[in-house]
C-alpha positions in Angstrom: 4.6 17.2 10.4 2.4 14.9 8.3 1.5 11.3 9.3 3.3 8.9 6.9 2.5 5.4 5.6 5.5 4.2 7.7 6.0 3.0 11.3 6.1 5.8 13.8 9.6 6.8 15.0 11.1 8.2 18.1 12.8 11.4 17.2 14.4 14.5 18.7 13.6 18.0 17.5 14.8 21.4 18.5 14.4 25.0 17.4 17.4 27.0 16.3 17.4 30.4 14.5 13.7 30.1 13.8 14.1 26.7 12.2 12.9 23.3 13.4 15.7 20.7 13.4 15.5 16.9 13.7 18.3 14.8 15.0 19.8 12.3 12.5 21.1 9.2 14.4 23.3 8.1 11.5 25.0 11.4 10.9 24.9 12.3 14.6 23.7 15.8 14.0 20.6 18.0 13.8 19.3 18.8 10.3 16.6 21.2 9.1 13.3 19.4 9.3 12.0 19.7 5.7 9.1 17.5 4.5 11.7 15.4 2.5 13.9 15.0 5.6 10.8 13.9 7.6 10.3 11.1 5.0 14.0 10.2 4.9 14.2 9.9 8.7 11.1 7.6 8.8 12.4 5.5 6.0 15.9 5.1 7.6 14.2 3.9 10.8 12.0 1.5 8.7 15.1 0.1 7.0 17.0 -0.4 10.3 14.1 -1.3 12.6 11.9 -3.4 10.4 14.1 -4.6 7.6 17.2 -5.1 9.9 19.7 -3.3 7.6 22.9 -2.5 9.7 23.5 1.2 10.2 27.1 0.7 9.1 26.0 -0.2 5.5 23.8 2.9 5.1 25.1 6.2 3.6 23.1 9.4 3.4 23.4 12.0 0.7 26.3 10.2 -1.0 27.7 12.3 -3.8 28.1 11.1 -7.3 28.9 12.9 -10.6 26.6 12.4 -13.6 27.4 14.3 -16.8 29.8 16.5 -14.9 27.1 17.5 -12.4 27.2 16.7 -8.7 24.2 14.7 -7.5 23.4 13.1 -4.2 21.5 9.9 -3.4 19.1 10.3 -0.5 19.8 6.9 1.0 22.3 4.3 -0.3 22.7 0.9 1.2 25.7 -1.2 0.5 26.0 -5.0 0.6 28.5 -6.9 2.8 31.1 -6.5 0.0 30.8 -2.7 -0.1 29.0 -2.6 -3.4 25.8 -0.5 -3.8 22.7 -2.7 -3.1 19.8 -0.3 -2.7 19.2 3.3 -3.7 16.3 5.1 -2.0 15.0 8.4 -3.4 12.9 10.3 -0.9 10.4 13.0 -1.9 8.2 15.2 0.3 4.7 13.8 0.9 3.2 16.6 -1.3 5.3 15.5 -4.3 3.6 13.1 -6.6 5.8 10.3 -7.7 6.1 10.4 -11.5 8.1 8.8 -14.3 10.6 11.7 -13.8 11.3 10.4 -10.3 12.0 6.9 -11.7 14.2 8.5 -14.4 16.2 10.3 -11.8 16.9 7.2 -9.7 17.6 5.2 -12.9 20.3 7.8 -13.9 21.9 7.4 -10.5 21.9 3.7 -11.0 23.7 3.9 -14.3 26.7 4.9 -12.1 26.0 2.7 -9.0 24.6 -0.5 -10.4 22.5 -1.3 -7.4 20.2 -4.3 -7.4 17.2 -2.5 -5.9 15.6 1.0 -6.3 13.1 2.5 -4.0 11.1 5.7 -4.5 9.0 7.0 -1.7 7.2 10.2 -0.7 6.3 8.6 2.7 2.8 7.9 1.6 3.5 5.7 -1.4 6.5 3.4 -1.8 7.7 1.8 -5.0 10.2 -1.1 -4.8 12.0 -2.2 -7.9 14.5 -5.0 -8.6 16.9 -4.3 -11.5 16.9 -6.6 -14.5 20.3 -5.7 -16.0 19.9 -8.0 -18.9 16.7 -6.4 -20.1 17.8 -2.9 -18.9 14.6 -2.5 -16.9 13.2 -2.9 -13.4 10.6 -5.2 -12.0 8.1 -3.8 -9.4 8.0 -5.7 -6.1 5.5 -5.6 -3.2 8.4 -5.0 -0.8 12.1 -5.2 -0.5 13.8 -8.1 1.2 15.0 -7.9 4.7 18.7 -7.8 5.4 20.2 -11.3 5.7 
């Protein structure tokens, strides 16, 4: 798998039915190792290891309904009160991050009202803080660590 612009991680992989699987520590199961999953696993480790977000506040592939269609957030982090704090949208490294990607995560946030949005393809990371009054987001150099 491709080297990413994220810290290296310790990971377990195995082969099953001609597929490579990676172990997801949060869900406690093996998942098909797609390029997007490679990015998600690295970003989860970054959030927990470097930014100190507790595993108990992180949900993966949380379902939501938008315009009667089922969607899933890649990574959703809750605050201490159980409200959505950060939404992370992961793309494969080969996927260029475009306005469409930001539109996708912004649509999710119309439902969730998180304070921060992150879009990453493992090579580039965009961190945004919501400005709900102006209905826009402000780009940041990084996201705050958990406190």
